[in-house]
C-alpha positions as a Python dict, from the first residue, in 0.01 Angstrom:
ca = {
    (1, 'A'): (0, 0, 0),
    (2, 'E'): (-98, -270, -253),
    (3, 'L'): (-178, -7, -517),
    (4, 'S'): (157, 168, -472),
    (5, 'V'): (343, -163, -511),
    (6, 'S'): (142, -238, -823),
    (7, 'M'): (212, 105, -974),
    (8, 'E'): (584, 75, -899),
    (9, 'S'): (591, -265, -1071),
    (10, 'L'): (431, -108, -1378),
    (11, 'R'): (686, 175, -1380),
    (12, 'R'): (979, -67, -1357),
    (13, 'F'): (856, -308, -1623),
    (14, 'G'): (1060, -285, -1941),
    (15, 'R'): (1353, -99, -1788),
    (16, 'E'): (1703, -238, -1821),
    (17, 'G'): (1772, -489, -1543),
    (18, 'S'): (1408, -505, -1433),
    (19, 'P'): (1187, -813, -1425),
    (20, 'R'): (1095, -941, -1771),
    (21, 'V'): (754, -1078, -1671),
    (22, 'L'): (463, -871, -1550),
    (23, 'V'): (144, -1042, -1430),
    (24, 'L'): (-165, -822, -1429),
    (25, 'S'): (-532, -877, -1374),
    (26, 'S'): (-729, -726, -1659),
    (27, 'Q'): (-1008, -663, -1411),
    (28, 'H'): (-786, -424, -1215),
    (29, 'H'): (-551, -293, -1486),
    (30, 'A'): (-775, -269, -1792),
    (31, 'S'): (-735, 101, -1854),
    (32, 'G'): (-483, 376, -1819),
    (33, 'I'): (-164, 175, -1866),
    (34, 'N'): (79, 143, -2153),
    (35, 'L'): (279, -175, -2195),
    (36, 'Q'): (476, -113, -2513),
    (37, 'A'): (783, -274, -2354),
    (38, 'A'): (604, -611, -2374),
    (39, 'R'): (635, -842, -2673),
    (40, 'F'): (405, -1119, -2553),
    (41, 'L'): (55, -1102, -2412),
    (42, 'I'): (-88, -1415, -2253),
    (43, 'I'): (-460, -1400, -2181),
    (44, 'V'): (-566, -1649, -1917),
    (45, 'H'): (-896, -1493, -1817),
    (46, 'P'): (-1134, -1438, -2109),
    (47, 'Y'): (-1385, -1206, -1951),
    (48, 'C'): (-1241, -881, -1835),
    (49, 'T'): (-1504, -705, -1634),
    (50, 'P'): (-1536, -702, -1256),
    (51, 'S'): (-1917, -716, -1274),
    (52, 'A'): (-1930, -1048, -1465),
    (53, 'S'): (-1984, -1359, -1260),
    (54, 'C'): (-1918, -1596, -1551),
    (55, 'P'): (-1812, -1577, -1917),
    (56, 'E'): (-2171, -1619, -2037),
    (57, 'A'): (-2269, -1303, -1847),
    (58, 'V'): (-2062, -1093, -2087),
    (59, 'S'): (-2187, -1017, -2435),
    (60, 'Y'): (-1975, -1109, -2733),
    (61, 'G'): (-1922, -741, -2813),
    (62, 'A'): (-1808, -662, -2460),
    (63, 'L'): (-1572, -960, -2447),
    (64, 'R'): (-1421, -865, -2781),
    (65, 'A'): (-1384, -501, -2673),
    (66, 'Y'): (-1208, -592, -2347),
    (67, 'E'): (-964, -822, -2525),
    (68, 'M'): (-894, -563, -2795),
    (69, 'Q'): (-825, -310, -2520),
    (70, 'A'): (-579, -548, -2352),
    (71, 'I'): (-403, -615, -2683),
    (72, 'G'): (-395, -243, -2755),
    (73, 'R'): (-201, -182, -2433),
    (74, 'V'): (90, -368, -2592),
    (75, 'R'): (40, -295, -2964),
    (76, 'R'): (66, 81, -2965),
    (77, 'Y'): (318, 347, -3054),
    (78, 'P'): (613, 340, -2992),
    (79, 'Q'): (604, -42, -3008),
    (80, 'T'): (823, -142, -3304),
    (81, 'L'): (856, -516, -3243),
    (82, 'P'): (608, -788, -3336),
    (83, 'V'): (364, -866, -3054),
    (84, 'Q'): (244, -1222, -3001),
    (85, 'V'): (-88, -1286, -2829),
    (86, 'Y'): (-171, -1621, -2669),
    (87, 'R'): (-483, -1746, -2493),
    (88, 'L'): (-455, -2024, -2238),
    (89, 'F'): (-744, -2239, -2125),
    (90, 'A'): (-794, -2590, -1994),
    (91, 'E'): (-932, -2871, -2209),
    (92, 'G'): (-1306, -2907, -2156),
    (93, 'S'): (-1336, -2571, -1979),
    (94, 'V'): (-1595, -2300, -2033),
    (95, 'E'): (-1319, -2089, -2184),
    (96, 'Q'): (-1244, -2354, -2446),
    (97, 'G'): (-1611, -2352, -2536),
    (98, 'L'): (-1603, -1976, -2574),
    (99, 'Y'): (-1315, -1978, -2816),
    (100, 'S'): (-1397, -2291, -3012),
    (101, 'G'): (-1770, -2240, -3039),
    (102, 'R'): (-1953, -1918, -2977),
    (103, 'Y'): (-1669, -1683, -3079),
    (104, 'A'): (-1461, -1890, -3320),
    (105, 'S'): (-1605, -1725, -3631),
    (106, 'D'): (-1458, -1383, -3545),
    (107, 'T'): (-1102, -1420, -3669),
    (108, 'S'): (-1014, -1059, -3589),
    (109, 'V'): (-965, -1147, -3222),
    (110, 'F'): (-1056, -1511, -3160),
    (111, 'K'): (-831, -1678, -3413),
    (112, 'K'): (-803, -2054, -3380),
    (113, 'E'): (-462, -2203, -3446),
}
């Protein structure tokens, strides 16, 4: 039943009069969906694989690939509007360390602002 509710929410997203916010777990919705109706992507969970127990357990290449896949769900044809991507993390968290240290040099995905 949970899967059918989730799939119905995905179908309704972006339709006139439907909810304007869709919250998805990248661990459960990482592939097979198109979200061109979205204009904003907010990443709150930096490692997007169900087998990882912590961010350090994921290689840089895998982390980058998962985030690019998530961004690609929104930035794809027929999307014609600018898409804004945000990453949220708490001060002093492991996630902050990921983005400000280990991955900060890759501006293609992990751009510091």
